[in-house]
MARBA-3410 file (N, C-alpha, C, O; in Angstrom, 1 decimal):
138
-68.7,-34.0,-49.1,-69.4,-35.1,-49.6,-69.4,-35.0,-51.1,-69.8,-33.9,-51.7 ~ -69.1,-36.0,-51.8,-69.1,-36.1,-53.3,-70.5,-36.5,-53.8,-71.0,-37.5,-53.4 ~ -71.0,-35.7,-54.7,-72.3,-36.0,-55.3,-72.0,-36.9,-56.6,-71.2,-36.5,-57.4 ~ -72.6,-38.0,-56.6,-72.4,-38.9,-57.8,-73.4,-38.6,-58.8,-74.6,-38.5,-58.5 ~ -73.0,-38.5,-60.1,-73.9,-38.3,-61.2,-74.6,-39.7,-61.5,-74.0,-40.7,-61.3
-75.8,-39.6,-62.0,-76.4,-40.8,-62.5,-76.8,-40.6,-63.9,-77.4,-39.6,-64.3 ~ -76.3,-41.5,-64.8,-76.5,-41.5,-66.2,-77.5,-42.5,-66.7,-77.3,-43.7,-66.4 ~ -78.5,-42.1,-67.3,-79.6,-42.9,-67.7,-79.6,-43.1,-69.3,-79.3,-42.1,-70.0 ~ -79.8,-44.3,-69.8,-79.8,-44.5,-71.2,-79.8,-46.0,-71.5,-80.2,-46.8,-70.7 ~ -79.2,-46.3,-72.7,-79.0,-47.7,-73.0,-77.5,-47.8,-73.5,-76.9,-46.9,-74.0
-77.0,-49.0,-73.2,-75.6,-49.3,-73.5,-75.2,-49.1,-74.9,-74.0,-48.7,-75.1 ~ -76.0,-49.4,-75.9,-75.7,-49.3,-77.3,-75.8,-47.9,-77.9,-75.5,-47.8,-79.1 ~ -76.2,-46.9,-77.1,-76.5,-45.6,-77.7,-75.1,-44.8,-77.8,-74.4,-44.8,-76.8 ~ -74.8,-44.3,-78.9,-73.6,-43.6,-79.1,-73.5,-42.4,-78.2,-72.4,-42.1,-77.7 ~ -74.6,-41.6,-78.0,-74.5,-40.5,-77.1,-74.3,-40.8,-75.7,-73.6,-40.1,-75.0
-74.8,-42.0,-75.3,-74.5,-42.5,-73.9,-73.1,-42.8,-73.8,-72.4,-42.6,-72.8 ~ -72.5,-43.5,-74.8,-71.1,-43.9,-74.8,-70.2,-42.6,-74.7,-69.2,-42.6,-74.0 ~ -70.6,-41.6,-75.5,-69.8,-40.4,-75.5,-69.8,-39.7,-74.1,-68.8,-39.3,-73.5 ~ -71.0,-39.7,-73.5,-71.2,-39.1,-72.1,-70.4,-39.9,-71.1,-69.7,-39.4,-70.3 ~ -70.4,-41.3,-71.2,-69.7,-42.1,-70.2,-68.2,-41.9,-70.4,-67.5,-41.8,-69.4
-67.7,-41.8,-71.6,-66.3,-41.6,-71.9,-65.9,-40.2,-71.4,-64.8,-40.1,-70.7 ~ -66.7,-39.2,-71.6,-66.4,-37.9,-71.1,-66.3,-37.9,-69.6,-65.4,-37.3,-69.0 ~ -67.3,-38.5,-68.9,-67.3,-38.5,-67.5,-66.1,-39.2,-66.9,-65.5,-38.8,-65.9 ~ -65.7,-40.4,-67.5,-64.5,-41.1,-67.1,-63.3,-40.3,-67.3,-62.4,-40.2,-66.4 ~ -63.1,-39.7,-68.5,-61.9,-38.9,-68.8,-61.7,-37.8,-67.8,-60.6,-37.4,-67.4
-62.9,-37.2,-67.3,-62.8,-36.0,-66.4,-63.0,-36.5,-65.0,-63.2,-35.6,-64.1 ~ -62.9,-37.8,-64.7,-62.9,-38.4,-63.4,-64.1,-37.9,-62.6,-64.0,-37.6,-61.4 ~ -65.3,-37.9,-63.2,-66.5,-37.6,-62.6,-67.1,-38.9,-62.1,-67.4,-39.8,-62.9 ~ -67.4,-39.1,-60.8,-68.0,-40.3,-60.3,-69.5,-40.4,-60.8,-70.2,-39.4,-60.7 ~ -69.8,-41.5,-61.4,-71.2,-41.7,-61.9,-71.6,-43.1,-61.8,-70.8,-44.0,-61.8
-72.9,-43.3,-61.8,-73.6,-44.6,-61.8,-74.4,-44.6,-63.1,-74.9,-43.6,-63.6 ~ -74.6,-45.8,-63.7,-75.3,-46.0,-64.9,-76.6,-46.7,-64.7,-76.6,-47.7,-63.9 ~ -77.6,-46.3,-65.3,-79.0,-46.9,-65.2,-79.3,-47.2,-66.7,-79.6,-46.3,-67.4 ~ -79.3,-48.5,-67.1,-79.7,-48.9,-68.4,-81.2,-49.2,-68.5,-81.6,-50.1,-67.8 ~ -81.9,-48.5,-69.4,-83.3,-48.7,-69.5,-83.7,-50.2,-69.9,-84.7,-50.7,-69.4
-82.8,-50.8,-70.7,-83.1,-52.1,-71.1,-83.0,-53.1,-70.0,-83.7,-54.1,-69.8 ~ -82.0,-52.9,-69.1,-81.7,-53.8,-68.0,-82.4,-53.4,-66.7,-82.9,-54.3,-66.0 ~ -82.5,-52.1,-66.5,-83.0,-51.7,-65.2,-84.4,-51.1,-65.3,-85.1,-50.8,-64.3 ~ -84.9,-50.9,-66.5,-86.3,-50.5,-66.7,-86.4,-49.0,-66.5,-85.5,-48.2,-66.3 ~ -87.6,-48.5,-66.6,-88.0,-47.1,-66.4,-89.3,-47.0,-65.6,-90.3,-47.5,-66.1
-89.2,-46.5,-64.4,-90.3,-46.5,-63.5,-91.2,-45.2,-63.8,-90.7,-44.2,-64.2 ~ -92.5,-45.3,-63.5,-93.3,-44.2,-63.6,-92.9,-43.0,-62.7,-93.0,-41.9,-63.0 ~ -92.3,-43.4,-61.5,-91.8,-42.4,-60.6,-90.7,-41.6,-61.2,-90.6,-40.4,-61.1 ~ -89.7,-42.3,-61.8,-88.6,-41.6,-62.4,-89.0,-40.7,-63.5,-88.6,-39.6,-63.6 ~ -89.8,-41.3,-64.4,-90.2,-40.5,-65.5,-91.0,-39.3,-65.1,-90.9,-38.2,-65.6
-91.9,-39.5,-64.1,-92.7,-38.4,-63.5,-91.8,-37.3,-62.9,-92.1,-36.1,-63.0 ~ -90.7,-37.7,-62.2,-89.8,-36.7,-61.7,-89.2,-35.9,-62.8,-89.2,-34.6,-62.7 ~ -88.7,-36.5,-63.8,-88.2,-35.8,-64.9,-89.2,-34.8,-65.6,-88.9,-33.7,-65.9 ~ -90.4,-35.4,-65.8,-91.4,-34.6,-66.4,-91.9,-33.4,-65.5,-92.6,-32.5,-66.0 ~ -91.7,-33.5,-64.2,-92.0,-32.4,-63.4,-91.0,-31.2,-63.5,-91.3,-30.1,-63.0
-89.9,-31.5,-64.2,-88.9,-30.4,-64.3,-88.5,-30.1,-65.8,-87.9,-29.1,-66.1 ~ -89.0,-31.0,-66.7,-88.6,-30.9,-68.1,-89.9,-31.0,-68.9,-90.8,-31.7,-68.5 ~ -90.0,-30.3,-70.0,-91.1,-30.5,-70.9,-91.1,-31.9,-71.5,-90.0,-32.4,-71.8 ~ -92.2,-32.5,-71.7,-92.3,-33.9,-72.1,-91.6,-34.0,-73.5,-91.0,-35.1,-73.8 ~ -91.7,-33.0,-74.3,-91.2,-33.1,-75.7,-89.6,-33.0,-75.7,-89.0,-33.3,-76.7
-89.0,-32.6,-74.6,-87.6,-32.6,-74.5,-87.1,-34.0,-74.1,-85.9,-34.3,-74.4 ~ -88.0,-34.8,-73.6,-87.6,-36.2,-73.2,-87.9,-37.2,-74.3,-87.3,-38.3,-74.3 ~ -88.9,-36.9,-75.2,-89.3,-37.9,-76.2,-88.4,-37.7,-77.4,-88.3,-36.7,-78.0 ~ -87.7,-38.8,-77.8,-86.8,-38.8,-78.9,-87.6,-39.2,-80.2,-88.0,-40.4,-80.3 ~ -87.9,-38.3,-81.0,-88.7,-38.5,-82.2,-87.8,-38.7,-83.4,-88.3,-38.7,-84.6
-86.5,-38.9,-83.2,-85.6,-39.0,-84.4,-85.0,-40.4,-84.5,-84.6,-40.8,-85.6 ~ -85.1,-41.2,-83.5,-84.5,-42.5,-83.5,-85.3,-43.7,-84.2,-86.4,-43.5,-84.6 ~ -84.7,-44.8,-84.2,-85.3,-46.0,-84.8,-86.5,-46.4,-84.0,-87.5,-46.8,-84.6 ~ -86.4,-46.3,-82.7,-87.6,-46.7,-81.8,-88.8,-45.9,-82.2,-89.9,-46.5,-82.3 ~ -88.7,-44.6,-82.5,-89.8,-43.8,-82.8,-90.4,-44.2,-84.2,-91.6,-44.3,-84.4
-89.5,-44.5,-85.1,-89.9,-44.9,-86.5,-90.6,-46.3,-86.4,-91.4,-46.6,-87.3 ~ -90.4,-47.1,-85.4,-91.0,-48.4,-85.3,-92.4,-48.3,-84.6,-93.1,-49.3,-84.7 ~ -92.7,-47.2,-84.1,-94.0,-47.0,-83.5,-95.0,-46.8,-84.6,-94.8,-46.1,-85.5 ~ -96.2,-47.4,-84.5,-97.3,-47.3,-85.5,-97.6,-45.8,-85.7,-97.7,-45.1,-84.7 ~ -97.7,-45.4,-87.0,-97.9,-44.0,-87.3,-99.2,-43.4,-86.6,-99.2,-42.3,-86.2
-100.2,-44.2,-86.4,-101.4,-43.7,-85.7,-101.1,-43.4,-84.2,-101.6,-42.5,-83.7 ~ -100.3,-44.3,-83.7,-99.9,-44.1,-82.3,-99.0,-42.9,-82.1,-99.1,-42.1,-81.2 ~ -98.1,-42.7,-83.1,-97.2,-41.5,-83.0,-98.1,-40.2,-83.1,-97.8,-39.3,-82.4 ~ -99.1,-40.2,-84.0,-99.9,-39.1,-84.1,-100.7,-38.8,-82.9,-101.1,-37.6,-82.6 ~ -100.9,-39.8,-82.0,-101.7,-39.6,-80.8,-100.9,-39.1,-79.7,-101.4,-38.8,-78.6
-99.6,-38.9,-79.9,-98.7,-38.3,-78.8,-98.8,-36.8,-78.9,-98.1,-36.2,-79.7 ~ -99.7,-36.2,-78.0,-100.0,-34.8,-78.1,-99.8,-34.1,-76.8,-99.9,-32.8,-76.8 ~ -99.5,-34.8,-75.7,-99.4,-34.2,-74.4,-98.6,-35.1,-73.5,-98.1,-36.1,-73.9 ~ -98.3,-34.6,-72.3,-97.5,-35.3,-71.3,-98.0,-36.7,-71.0,-97.2,-37.6,-70.9 ~ -99.3,-36.8,-70.8,-99.9,-38.1,-70.5,-99.7,-39.1,-71.6,-99.3,-40.3,-71.3
-99.9,-38.8,-72.8,-99.8,-39.7,-73.9,-98.3,-40.0,-74.2,-97.9,-41.2,-74.5 ~ -97.4,-39.0,-74.0,-96.0,-39.3,-74.2,-95.5,-40.2,-73.1,-94.7,-41.1,-73.3 ~ -95.9,-39.9,-71.8,-95.4,-40.7,-70.7,-95.8,-42.1,-70.9,-95.0,-43.0,-70.6 ~ -97.1,-42.4,-71.2,-97.6,-43.7,-71.4,-96.7,-44.5,-72.5,-96.3,-45.6,-72.2 ~ -96.4,-43.8,-73.6,-95.6,-44.5,-74.6,-94.1,-44.7,-74.1,-93.6,-45.8,-74.4
-93.5,-43.7,-73.5,-92.2,-43.9,-73.0,-92.0,-45.0,-72.0,-91.0,-45.7,-71.9 ~ -93.1,-45.1,-71.1,-93.0,-46.2,-70.1,-93.2,-47.6,-70.8,-92.6,-48.6,-70.4 ~ -93.9,-47.6,-71.9,-94.1,-48.8,-72.7,-92.8,-49.2,-73.5,-92.4,-50.3,-73.6 ~ -92.2,-48.1,-74.0,-91.0,-48.3,-74.9,-89.9,-47.3,-74.4,-89.8,-46.2,-74.9 ~ -89.2,-47.7,-73.3,-88.2,-46.8,-72.7,-87.1,-46.3,-73.6,-86.5,-45.2,-73.3
-86.9,-47.0,-74.7,-85.8,-46.5,-75.6,-86.3,-45.3,-76.4,-85.5,-44.7,-77.2 ~ -87.5,-44.8,-76.2,-88.0,-43.6,-76.7,-87.5,-42.3,-76.0,-87.7,-41.2,-76.4 ~ -87.0,-42.5,-74.8,-86.5,-41.4,-74.0,-85.2,-40.9,-74.6,-84.3,-41.7,-75.0 ~ -85.1,-39.6,-74.9,-83.9,-39.0,-75.4,-82.8,-39.3,-74.5,-82.9,-39.1,-73.3 ~ -81.6,-39.6,-75.0,-80.5,-40.1,-74.2,-79.2,-39.2,-74.5,-79.1,-38.6,-75.6
-78.4,-39.3,-73.5,-78.6,-39.7,-72.1,-79.3,-38.7,-71.3,-79.4,-37.5,-71.7 ~ -79.8,-39.1,-70.2,-80.4,-38.2,-69.2,-79.4,-38.3,-68.0,-79.0,-39.4,-67.6 ~ -78.9,-37.2,-67.6,-77.9,-37.1,-66.5,-78.5,-36.3,-65.4,-79.0,-35.2,-65.5 ~ -78.4,-36.9,-64.2,-78.9,-36.3,-63.0,-77.6,-36.1,-62.1,-76.8,-37.0,-61.9 ~ -77.4,-34.8,-61.7,-76.3,-34.5,-60.8,-76.8,-33.4,-59.9,-77.1,-32.3,-60.3
-76.8,-33.7,-58.6,-77.3,-32.8,-57.6,-78.8,-32.4,-58.0,-79.6,-33.2,-58.1 ~ -79.0,-31.1,-58.2,-80.3,-30.6,-58.5,-80.5,-30.3,-60.0,-81.4,-29.6,-60.3 ~ -79.7,-30.9,-60.8,-79.7,-30.7,-62.2,-80.1,-32.0,-63.0,-79.8,-33.1,-62.6 ~ -80.9,-31.8,-64.1,-81.2,-32.8,-65.0,-80.8,-32.3,-66.4,-81.3,-31.2,-66.8 ~ -80.0,-33.1,-67.1,-79.6,-32.7,-68.4,-80.0,-33.8,-69.4,-79.9,-35.0,-69.0
-80.5,-33.4,-70.6,-80.9,-34.4,-71.5,-80.1,-34.2,-72.8,-80.0,-33.1,-73.3 ~ -79.5,-35.3,-73.3,-78.6,-35.3,-74.4,-77.2,-35.0,-74.0,-77.0,-34.4,-72.9 ~ -76.2,-35.4,-74.8,-74.9,-35.1,-74.5,-74.4,-33.9,-75.2,-74.5,-33.8,-76.4 ~ -73.8,-33.0,-74.5,-73.1,-31.8,-75.0,-71.8,-31.6,-74.3,-71.8,-31.3,-73.1 ~ -70.7,-31.7,-75.0,-69.4,-31.6,-74.3,-69.3,-30.2,-73.7,-68.8,-30.1,-72.5
-69.6,-29.1,-74.3,-69.5,-27.8,-73.7,-70.4,-27.7,-72.4,-70.0,-27.1,-71.4 ~ -71.6,-28.3,-72.4,-72.5,-28.2,-71.3,-71.9,-29.0,-70.1,-71.9,-28.6,-69.0 ~ -71.4,-30.2,-70.4,-70.8,-31.1,-69.4,-69.5,-30.4,-68.8,-69.3,-30.4,-67.6 ~ -68.7,-29.8,-69.7,-67.5,-29.0,-69.3,-67.9,-27.9,-68.3,-67.3,-27.7,-67.3 ~ -68.9,-27.2,-68.7,-69.4,-26.1,-67.8,-69.9,-26.5,-66.5,-69.7,-25.9,-65.5
-70.6,-27.7,-66.5,-71.2,-28.2,-65.3,-70.1,-28.8,-64.3,-70.2,-28.6,-63.1 ~ -69.2,-29.6,-64.9,-68.2,-30.3,-64.1,-66.9,-29.6,-63.9,-66.2,-29.8,-62.9 ~ -66.4,-29.0,-65.0,-65.1,-28.4,-64.9,-65.1,-26.9,-64.5,-64.2,-26.4,-63.9 ~ -66.2,-26.3,-64.8,-66.4,-24.8,-64.5,-66.3,-24.0,-65.8,-65.9,-24.5,-66.8 ~ -66.6,-22.7,-65.6,-66.6,-21.9,-66.8,-65.1,-21.6,-67.3,-64.2,-21.7,-66.5
-65.1,-21.4,-68.6,-63.8,-21.2,-69.2,-63.2,-19.8,-68.7,-64.0,-18.9,-68.4 ~ -61.9,-19.7,-68.7,-61.4,-18.4,-68.4,-61.4,-17.4,-69.6,-61.1,-16.2,-69.4 ~ -61.7,-17.9,-70.7,-61.8,-17.1,-71.9,-63.2,-16.4,-72.0,-64.2,-17.1,-72.1 ~ -63.3,-15.1,-71.8,-64.6,-14.4,-71.8,-65.3,-14.6,-73.1,-66.6,-14.5,-73.1 ~ -64.7,-14.9,-74.2,-65.3,-15.1,-75.5,-65.9,-16.5,-75.6,-66.5,-16.8,-76.7
-65.7,-17.3,-74.6,-66.1,-18.7,-74.7,-67.3,-19.0,-73.8,-67.4,-20.2,-73.4 ~ -68.1,-18.0,-73.5,-69.3,-18.3,-72.7,-70.3,-19.0,-73.5,-70.5,-18.6,-74.7 ~ -70.9,-20.0,-73.0,-71.9,-20.8,-73.7,-73.3,-20.7,-73.1,-73.4,-20.7,-71.8 ~ -74.3,-20.5,-73.9,-75.6,-20.4,-73.4,-76.1,-21.8,-72.9,-75.6,-22.8,-73.4 ~ -77.0,-21.8,-72.0,-77.6,-23.1,-71.5,-78.5,-23.6,-72.5,-79.4,-22.9,-73.0
-78.3,-24.9,-72.9,-79.3,-25.5,-73.9,-80.7,-25.6,-73.2,-80.8,-25.6,-72.0 ~ -81.7,-25.6,-74.1,-83.1,-25.7,-73.5,-83.4,-27.0,-72.9,-84.3,-27.1,-72.1 ~ -82.5,-28.0,-73.1,-82.8,-29.3,-72.5,-82.1,-29.5,-71.1,-82.2,-30.5,-70.5 ~ -81.4,-28.5,-70.7,-80.8,-28.5,-69.3,-81.7,-27.7,-68.4,-81.9,-26.5,-68.6 ~ -82.1,-28.3,-67.3,-83.0,-27.7,-66.4,-82.6,-27.9,-65.0,-82.1,-29.0,-64.6
-82.7,-26.9,-64.2,-82.5,-27.1,-62.7,-83.8,-27.6,-62.1,-84.9,-27.2,-62.5 ~ -83.6,-28.5,-61.2,-84.8,-29.0,-60.4,-85.0,-28.0,-59.3,-84.1,-27.3,-58.8 ~ -86.3,-27.8,-58.9,-86.6,-27.0,-57.8,-86.3,-27.6,-56.5,-86.5,-27.0,-55.4
END
């Protein structure tokens, strides 16, 4: 049985485009969920937050974050406040989010994708540590 990856993000995001291109190039079956078209449900965000720290999911670098009122940004101090804001403004979720089997990865990293889908390199000097935004689900 082939497990299909699910890629979450927005169509116009460069990192999502890179991830989609990488997945296609490496013939990884995947489905796309666009936050702008398909929305972001409390259940989906809750599932991610049960396996990832909320601050790994909240993108504080992008345009969407800069457009949030400074007082509102200052009030984001915990999972509940971050979740409320991300549900209100789904483009605040760091992209892409990739679900494959029991794994959730946040952000695009070619070495991480290669390790996950292609397997470890045969070069012992090319071992890569797991980024902190890649988490196994229980």
